[in-house]
N, C-alpha and C positions, 0 to 999 in steps of 0.2 A: 737183616739178623732173622736167625732163623729160631722160631719160639719153639719152647718145649713141649713136646706131643701134650696134650690135651687128654682126660679122660682116666681110661685103665692106666697109661703106663704113670699117673703120677701116684706115689707112694701114700699110705694112708698116715695121716696126720701122726704126729708122735706119743707117746703115754708120759713120756717123762725126760728131760733133757738134762745135761749136765754140764754145767759151764767150764772151760777148760782157757785159761789166760796165756796165751798163747806169745813166747818173746824170746831172745835169741837163747834165753838160758832154760829155756824148755818149749822145743821146738817139735814140730811132727814126730820123731821118732821118740821123745818123750812120751807125747800123748798115745802113740802106737802101743808103746809098754805097757799102760794103763787101761790098754782096753778088758785085757781079761776080767781085772778086778771090777771095771765100770760097767762089764756085762752081768758080772756076778752080783754087781749093788742091784739091779734089776732097771736102768733108763734103758729107754728104744733110742736117745740118740746122742750124740758128742756134739756139744754146743760150742763152736769155734770162734773166737775171737777176732777180728780180719786177720786174712791172710794174704791180700794182694800185697805186692811192694811198697814198704813203707821206710821212712826215713831211718837211715843206717843205727840200730842199737835201741830203735825204738819198743821201748816195755809193753806196747796197750797195741801199735797199731793201727791209729786213725787218721794217722799223719801218710795218709796214700802219698805214692810218687807215681806210681806206674799202675794204671787198673789192666792193662794186657798181661802182666805177669803176678805169679805165683810167688810170694816172698822167699828171696834165695836165704835169707837168714834162718829161716825156719826147714830150709829142706828143701824149698823149690818145688814144682807142680809135680818132679816124679815122688818127692816127701810125702804130699798131700795126697797123692794118688795111692800110694802105698797103704797112707792111713787109711784110706776110704776100703782098701781090699780088706784091710786086717779087721776092720771094723765090722765090714758088711759079713766076714767068715765068723762073727762071733753074735749077729744077728744085729748090728748096730747099723746106725745109718749116722749121716752129719747134715749139722745147722751151723749156716755159716753167718757171721755179722760182717753187714756189710755197709758202706759210708759213702753215700751218695750225695752230700751236703757238702764236703771240702776237701780238699786235699793241704799237703805241705805247701807255705809260701815259701820253700828255698828253690829260690832259684837253680842252683845247683845240681839238685838232686830233679825236681820237676821239668822236665822235659817241654811239655806243652807253655809252662810260664817263661819258662827259659825263651823259646821263642816269640814271646809275645813281647818280653822285654827287649830283645834283638831289633825287631821287625816292628813293633806299636802297634797301633790299632789296625794296620793294615793285614797284619798276620793272620790264619788262617785258624790260627787257637784264640785270638781274641776273644770271639764271644763266647768261650769256654766260661770266662773268669766276669763275675760282677764289675768292673771296673768304671769310674766314673773319671772321663779324661778329662771331661771341661772340667771340673773341680782342680783338679792336679795341672792344670794348665798342659793339657794334653802329656802328661807323664805321670808314671804310675809313682805313689810314695812308697817307698823302701825305708820301714823306721831300726836298721839294723845298728845302727853306728853306738857306741858304747858313751861318747860325747856327740857335740855340736860339730859339725863339717871342719869347720876351722883349725880345731884341736884334733882333728883325726887325719887329716891330709897326709901325712907322713907315715901314715899304715899304710893308705893307701897305694897300691901299685898295679900297673899295666904290665900283662904276660901276654905280650900277643894279640890276640883279639877277644881276651878276659882280662876282668878289672876285678883286682882279689883283694880284700880286706880280714884280716885274720884267715878263720876258715872258710870264709863266705867267699863265693865266686857270681861275677855275674857278666852277663855279654856285654860284649861293645858294638854299638852301632856301626852299620859297615860304611865306611870310608871317614870314620873320626879316629881312630886308633892311634893315628901319628900327630895327633893335637897336643897341643901342651895341657897337663891334667886339670886345671880350673875348667878350662875351654871343652876338653875332652867329657867333664864330668855333667857339663849344660847342655851337651850335644846329646846325651841318652834319651832314652823312652820312659826312663825313670829318674828320680831324685833319692839319693842315698842321704837318711834323715837321724836325727839323734833321736834314738828309741822314743824316746816322752813325746815327741811328736804326734807320735798315735793315736793319742786321746784325742786331737782335735782337726787333724790333717789327712788322717787315711782315707783314701779313696779307693778301697776295693771291699767288697764284703768280707767279712770273716766269720770265724764261729766264735758267736759270741763276742768276748773282747781280747780273744788271742790271736794276734797279729801274725803268728808262725802259721796259721792255718787259712787258707783263702779259699770262699766260698766259690763251689761250681755251678751255673748252671744248665742241670739235666734238663730244664723244660723245653730246652733245643734237642730236636729227636736225634740231630746226629752226635749232639753231646753225651745225650743217654744210649745210643751202641755203642760210643767208644768205650764209655766208662762200665758198661754192662756184658760187653760183648765175652769175656773171661768167664763171668759170672752164670752167665747164660750156657757157656757153653760146659761149665763143670756141672750144672743140674741136668743138662741134655745127655751127657756120659754117664749119668749117674753116681757122681764123685760126691754131688751134695745133693740134697734131698729136703730143703728149706731156709729159710731167711728170715733173720733178724736185721730190723730196718733203722740205723742209726738216726735219731734227730730229724723224724722228717718235719717239724715246723720248722727247720731251717731253711724249706725249700720255697719257691717261689708261688707251689700251686701244690702242694702236698696229694690232693684226692687226685688231679689229672696224672700223677705222676705215678701214683699206686694202681691206678686202673693199667697204664701203661708196662707195668711192671708185672701186673696179675697176668694181662696179654701174653706177656713176652717168657712168661716161666711156665704157661700152661696151667694156672691157677695151684702153684704150691704154696705151703705149709708157709705163710709170712707173717711173722708178727712185727709190731711197729713200738719204737721206746715214745710211745707219745705220755706226755704227765699230765695225769687230768687233776683239775680242781676240785676239790670238795662239791661234790653233787653233778660234777661235769660227765658228759657221757661220750665217749668216743664217736666220731661221725659214721653213722649207720650207712652210709655209702661208702665207705670205702670198703673195697674188696680184699680185706683181708681178714685174719683168723684173731687179732685181736689186738690187745696191747704186749708189751713187756712184762707186765706186771705189778708195777708199784702202787697202782690202784689196789690193788690185792692186800701186797705188803700192809698200807692204812689200816686195812680191817682187821687184818691178821696180829696186827700189833695191838691195835685200839681195843679189840675185843677183851685182851687180856691186860688193860690198865682199866685201874679203878677210877670212875669220874669225879667221886668225893677228895682222894687223897691226892688228885692231879690239882684241884683247887685249893687244896690245904698249901702244896708245894709252891704253888704259884705267888699264894701271901707271904709265905715263908720266904720265897725268893726275890720278893720287893721289900722284906725287910732288909734283910741280909745284905743283898746287894745295894739296893736304892738306887735303882737305874732309870733315869729320866722316862719319861712315858715312852718317847721317840726313839730311846736311844735302850731298848729293851724292856722296859717295864710294861710296856701295853703292846699286844701284837700288833693291833691294827695300827698303830701311829708308828710303830716300831717301823713296819713294812713298806708303809708309805713313804717314810723317811729314806729308807735305804732305797726305793725307790726313786726318788727326786736325786739322791745321790749320783745314781747311777746313769740316769738319763742326762744328768746336765754335767757329768765329767767322764765316765768311761765310755758312755755310747753319744759323745758330746757329737762325733764327728758323723754319725748314722742319724742323729737328729738334725743336723746343718743339712746332710744331702735330701732329707724328707722335705725339709724346709724348701730347697731350691726347686724340687720339684714340685711342689705346690704351685709356691709363687709363680710358675713357668705355667702351670695350666691356670692360674687365674689369671695371668696376664694375656693369656689367649683368649680369654670370654669376656668381651666389655661387662656381661652379669657379674664378673666375680672379680673387675679388677680394684685395684684402690686397699687393698687388703695389704699392711706391711710386713715386711719379714718379719720382725721381733714380733710381731702378733701371732702370726702363723705358728713362728718357734713356740710362744709360751700356748696355744691352743695345741698344737701338738703333743709337749711335757704333759700338760695337766688331763690331755684326755691318755695317754697311754699310761701312766700312772694311777689308772682309775681301774682298768682293764683287770676284772676277775678272773681271768682264766689266762693260757699262754698265749693265744693267737685267735684272733676271727679266722672263719675260712668264706672263701667266696662262694665255695660250693661245698655241699657235700656234710656239713657241721652244723651246729643249731644255728639259727641266723644271725646274721652279723648284727642287727641291731639289738637283737637279744642281752649281746656281750659287752657291744659299743652301746651304752644305753644315753637315753635323753636324760635320765637322773645325773650319771656322770659328765653329759655336756653340764647341766646346770649348776654343777659345783664347779667345773673349769670355768666357768665365766664368772665366776666370782674373783677370779685373779686378777680380772680387770678393770679399771675404776670407770672409764667409760661405757656407757653402754652400747654406742655403737661400735666401739673397737672389741666388745666382747663377742658381736655378732660372726667375728671370724670361726669362734669355736663351731656355729653349724656349719659355715662352710667347708671347715676340716672333716669335720665328721662325715658332712655328704660325702665327700671324695672318697672320707675311709670307706664308706658303706656303696660307693659306686653311683651316688646317687645327683650327682655335678659333674662338669665339664661339659665340653662344646659337643656337638651330634656327630661331626666328622671322621673318620677313621682314624688319625694322627691323637685327637683330641681322647677317643676313646682308649686308643692304646695309650697314651700317657696317664689316663687314670686308671687303667690296669694295672700299670706298672706301679702306679702310688701305691695302690691298695694292696699288691704283694709285697712291698718294701716297706710299707706302714706294720704289717704282718709279722713280718722275719724280726723286724727291729722289737716287736711286741716281744714274741717269743723270747730273743736275747734278754731284752730286759727285766722279764719275769726271773729267767732264768738266774741270771744275775744280782737281782735285787732279793731276790726270796733265798731260793738255795743257796748262795755263797756269800750274803751278806747277814740275812734278817736272819735266818737259823742261828746264827753265831752270836746274836746279837741278842735274841731272846731265849733265855737257856734253862726255864724253870724246869724243862724236864726232857733230859736231851734225845731220850730215845724216839719223842716226835718231833724233832728238828731232820725227818729225813724224806729223802727224795718221795716227792709225792705225798707228804706227809701236811698234815694242817695243826702245826704246833698251839694253834688258838682252840682246839676241839680235838685233845689226844684221845679221848675215850671213843670207844664205839659199844654201841646196847649189844647183845644178844640178838635180839629182832633187828635192829640194822645189820648187823651180821648177816643174817638169814637172808635177809630181803636183796644184799648185796652179792650172795654166790646164787640166789637163786634165776638173777637176771643175768650173771654170769652163764648160767646152764642154759637159759632160755635162750639168750641171744647172741654169747661166745664162747661157747662150749669148748674150744681149744686156742682158747687166749691164754696168753702164759701168764704163770702166776711165780712169784718169787716172794723169797726170805734174806737173803743175801745178794748181791751183786759187786762187779768191779769198780760200783760208782756209789755204793751205801758209804754214808758216813761211820757207820758204827755196824758190826755183825750182827746178824740177829741175836747171837748168844750172849753179847755185849749188850746189847738192847733190853734183853729180857732180864739180865739182871739191873739197870737202872730203873725199868718199870713196877721191878718189884718195891721202891719205893714210895710208889702210890699207894701203896695198901701199909704203909708204915711211916707217914711224912714225920710225927713227931720223935721217932728212934733217929731220923735223919738228922733232924735240928740236932737232938743232941750228939750225935756224932758228928754233925758239922761244928758245931761250938768248941767241942772236945780238941778234933784236928786244928782247927786253927791255934789254939793256944799251945799245942803240944809243938806246931811248927813254930811259932815263934818263940817258944823256948829255947826251941833246939836252934841255935846262934842266934837266934834273932832275924831270920829268914821269914818274912813275911809275903804272901802276895801283893804284888805290885798292884792290885786292886780286885775288890770283892765279889767280881763278875766273874775274873778268872777265877777265884776260886772256887767259887761253887761248881763252875763248869769241869775244873780240874779233877776234884775231889767227886765228884759224880762219872766222871770219865774212870777214874781208879777205881771206883765200886764195879762197874761194870766191867771194866778189862781186866782188872785181876792180877796181872801180871808186874812187879815192879821192873819194868823194863825203862832205865834210862832214855834209850835214844829214841825206841817208839814212841815214847809218852811227849819227849821233848820234842820231837816233829810234830806229833798232832796236834797238841796245844798251840805250838809256834804257828801251825797253820791254821790254826781257831783265830788266835788275837790276827794275825793278820787277814785271813777273811772277813772276821767283824770291821775292822776297819776304824775302831772307836779311838786306839792309841796308837798303833801301827799299819800298814799294810805292805804287801807287795810292792808296790812302787814308790811309795814312800814311808821306808823302815824307820824307827824309830830304836836304835842300837841300844841307848841306855835302856829303856823298858822291855826289850826283848829278852837282854840279859838279867833283867829281873825276873822276868818268866822262868829262865833256866836255871837260876839260883832259885825258885821257890820248886822246881818241879824236883831239883834234885834234894832239897833239904825236905821238901813235904810228902807227895806222893811216891818217891823213891827215896826220902829218908825213913827215919826211923817212924815216924808214924804210920807207913805202910803197916806195923803190927795192928794197929789198932782196927786199919781198914780189912785185912784179914779176919780179923774175930769176927766185926760186925758182919763180912759174908761171909762169913761159917752160921752166921746163926740165921741166914737167910738162905742157906742152901739147899732145904727142903722146896722152898718157895720158887728159886729162880731154877731148879729141876722142874718143877712143873709148869713154868714159862717156856723155856727150852723145849721140852718134850711138848706140850701141848700145840705151840706154836709149830713144829715140825708136823705134828701131826695134820693138824685143820690142813696146813699148807698142802701135804703131800694126796691129803683125800680130798680135798673140796673140790669143786668144778674148776675147769679149767687145765692146763698143762703144767705143771710145775719142775725151773727150773730150780735143779741144786747147782749153787756154787761152788769150785772146789773146797773140798776140804770139810764142805759144811755137812756132811754125811755123819762126823762126829762131831764133839765140842771142838768151835772154831770161831776163837775171839781175835778179831782183828778192827784195826781203828782206821781212818781214811785214806785215801789213796797219797801214796803208796805203798801204805803199809799191805792192804787188802790184794794187792797186786803182785805178792811174790810168787816165785814160781810154786807150782802145784807139787803138795807133798802127800803121799797114799803110805796108809797101811793097810794093805791086802789081809797080812797076818790075823789083823782083829778078825776082819769078817770070816773069815777061813776058820778062827774059833771060832769064835760064834756058832757058826753053822755046825760044827762040831760036838759043842755044848755051848747051852742056851744059859747059862749061867753070866749074868753080867757082873762086873767090878765097882764100874765108876760110869760117871754120866755121859763119858765120851761111848762108851761099849754102849749103853741103853741107846743113846739117840742113832748109833748104827745100826743095832738092830732092828730098832725102829723103822729107821730109813729104808732098809733093804726089806723088811716086811711090806711095807706098803707098797714101794716101788716096784716088786715082783708081783703082787697082788695088780696094780697096774697093767701091766705088762701079760701076766695069764689070763685076765679076764678083761680086756680092752670095753668091752661092750658096757660094762658097768659104771665105765668114767667118760663113756664118749660122747659125742652129738646125740644119741638115742637115748641117753641115760636119764635117770630123774636124781633129784635133788630134795630130799625132804627135812624139814628141822623136825628135830626131836625135843619134845619138852620135859625136863623132868620134874616132878610132885613131892610137893614137901619143904624142911627147912631149909635145908641147902639149895634148892632147886637153880637159883640165880647164879649159882657157882658150877654149872654143870650145861658146857657145852656140845651138844651133839648132832646127828644128822645122818640119815640111810642115803644111800646110793644105790638107788634102783632095785630098793627092795631086797637087796643080796647083802649089802657091808652096810657096818655100824659104825662110825666114829665117835668117839666122845672123850672129851678132858676136861681138868678140872682148870678154873679160874679163878683168880685170887683167891687163892689155897691160905695166903696169912689170913685175912678177912674171914673165911670158913674158920679155921681153926678157933680165932677169938671167939665167932658169934658159935661153939660148940660141936663143932664138923659136921657131918653127914645127916649123923642120926637116923629118922626113919626114910632119908630123902629115897626116892623110886625112882627109877627110867624106865616108862614102859616102852619096851622093844618091839618092832614089827613081829607079825606068827611067824612060830619058828624056833630052833633050836639054833642056838650059835653059839660061835668056836671063838674065843679069845686067839688071834694068831699069832699074839705077843705072850700068851702062854698055853698051847693048845691043849693041856690039861682041864682048862678049866671052859664050863659051858653054864651058859644062862639062856634062861627063855622067860616070856611075861613081863613082867612088873620086875627088871635087875634091882636088888637092891644097892645104890652108889656105894655104899662104904665096902662091900662086897666087890663091884664093879673094879674100884680104884685101891684095893687091899693093898697090892703090892708096886703099884705102879701109878702117877697121876692120869694115865692115858690108855685107853680101850682100843681095841681094832677087831670088830667081831665081823666074823664071815658065816653067813648064814649055812647051816649044814649039809652036805649032800644030799641028806634024804629028804631035806624039806626045797630043794631049790625048784622043783617042779611045779613046785604050789605057789 
């Protein structure tokens, strides 16, 4: 494999990226057509979702089927190279999302997996996939049948050397095609099974709990080369200039993988989709530019959230919905219960594999024998649910013992009645930390494998337990229940905000930052509308009472449970559209993910019909007029949040990523709602360039976005690795409501925070913002000039945000 040439050949990091969600309805040609608009907007790079061959019809591309080919449904390699040429001519580069952790588990489309299923563990591709052959009796469990095998035999048919089941196809082991069907099935290297068996019997590593995606072992050099050759070729040829790495926490050793990738790419700009817990830092040893930006999202949302009001909402939520502490009432209890649910149900097979591996290590070492499998399994569960981060790292991150703590071990021991049996916790923890096990090579290899698998299961557990369960159960403030968020602490002080971005500038100046992505549960503008409720919790309580009464009166249709009602009305306030289908889909996903009354695998049809009826009669029924009236009363404050978040995101340290369409007002709910094909309005930008008068929030946001992005592209030195970040503090009665900073002494960004609270307190009055020396022009209204101590009331006279650039005559001083 030829690495990308290092040094001068590597292009500079992006100044800003624009995420495009590619799919058959939005292929490379559509992206190419959007290049003039995106270049005019001011980004430096297009950020493309995965471009390699994916499952037919895939709307996301994370189900890769062939790493050696560019996806034909998007236009193939010719289409990608044409897009790159057009982008380059417009001054833009391409950044591409890659998926090292998993592929589609459909053998019909995955050639490598097909060969493994045909030839078994002796296949040249067998080491590509993390399969526990011993657990499956020498066969791979494929949970694809709609019912038990006995009920599906009549649907199975042999077609030459292929076994077919509906749209599925499987290879037939050589020499077995002529056998009677029952014998043929037993003779294969795989076992077709009822899909419900995946929970307890699956024996290959998955992406989280998704059996349709099989884990890939890129820790093997030849697998790395085979799965990265095409991407590296595209980098070498200048088609692609940077990478986004999907879910590195799923890998056996993320640090080693990233080092290998860094060397192979010649150090190209690379960010990783690493979700950091509150207070957790990205491993300093990783050779990457930073994260994809969910840690930034939390601080951007948090600084615009009122802590006192968030506390009041929590109290109201508990009174209105009355959830039990561990089913939505208390965050910690809810998160812990969700973790127990996932570790004992959805990830039961993964925990069983860990148990077998730990038991085998103990059995091979006389000093560790006589720890019963049930005790090992219990110790594993109790330790896993207590991890405060997504996973520990063997190297490069925080010391593993600081996240797999002795305190957690003490708590885990409480699950045992007999003290001697509780000692199993110590053994399991020591194995996970690499402190136990034999000294010979085979023993060390077994312990290393256990450590890696423990960490992989930990990351899947946290993602499923928090993001996909607890975030839907604990719902006092839905805007805080976001990827990378901390629902238990939704607000961030101005001081904490500045400390975070000062650290980004110092340690990771080219890290990604985001507000909306293809994975956010609610777009930034929906969250902005919801977070305003923290500034008026009493008005929200009155609205909720009125809506509950109106909905009951309109045909007697009420919510099937009060937690759903609370979440539905908050969603409605933030979303703003009385769109039956979009709201229905999002709220149905909400209750299924929460898993309190229905779920994806165990749906309660009656409950889901009640949800549908409530949404139709409530958020999409006559009460929507009351919601609309309430929203109109808050328009000015939602506007402040929308524009404030946009400005802070785009001007702060890091490389901002603008999700498709979010340059204007963009209200979307959880996927697939937020993954619709991109729609652009270049005429809006063209009109704004000709006439700066803005008519609505969407146009205001577009003008603001273009102003900051063009500034970053025009003066990249003010925002890059050599730039500076200086917090600015307002003075006077409204000082707490202004968040401002200077970049390299040449740009000032200032935004209004908690504008409703500000209005209730009497407004800005004599509040001033001391500016750095010089004369400053407002790029959003160039006729306005400021210097010295700017009166904040004047600074924000027409807009809740201001973007100032030091006048040219002062830039040398």
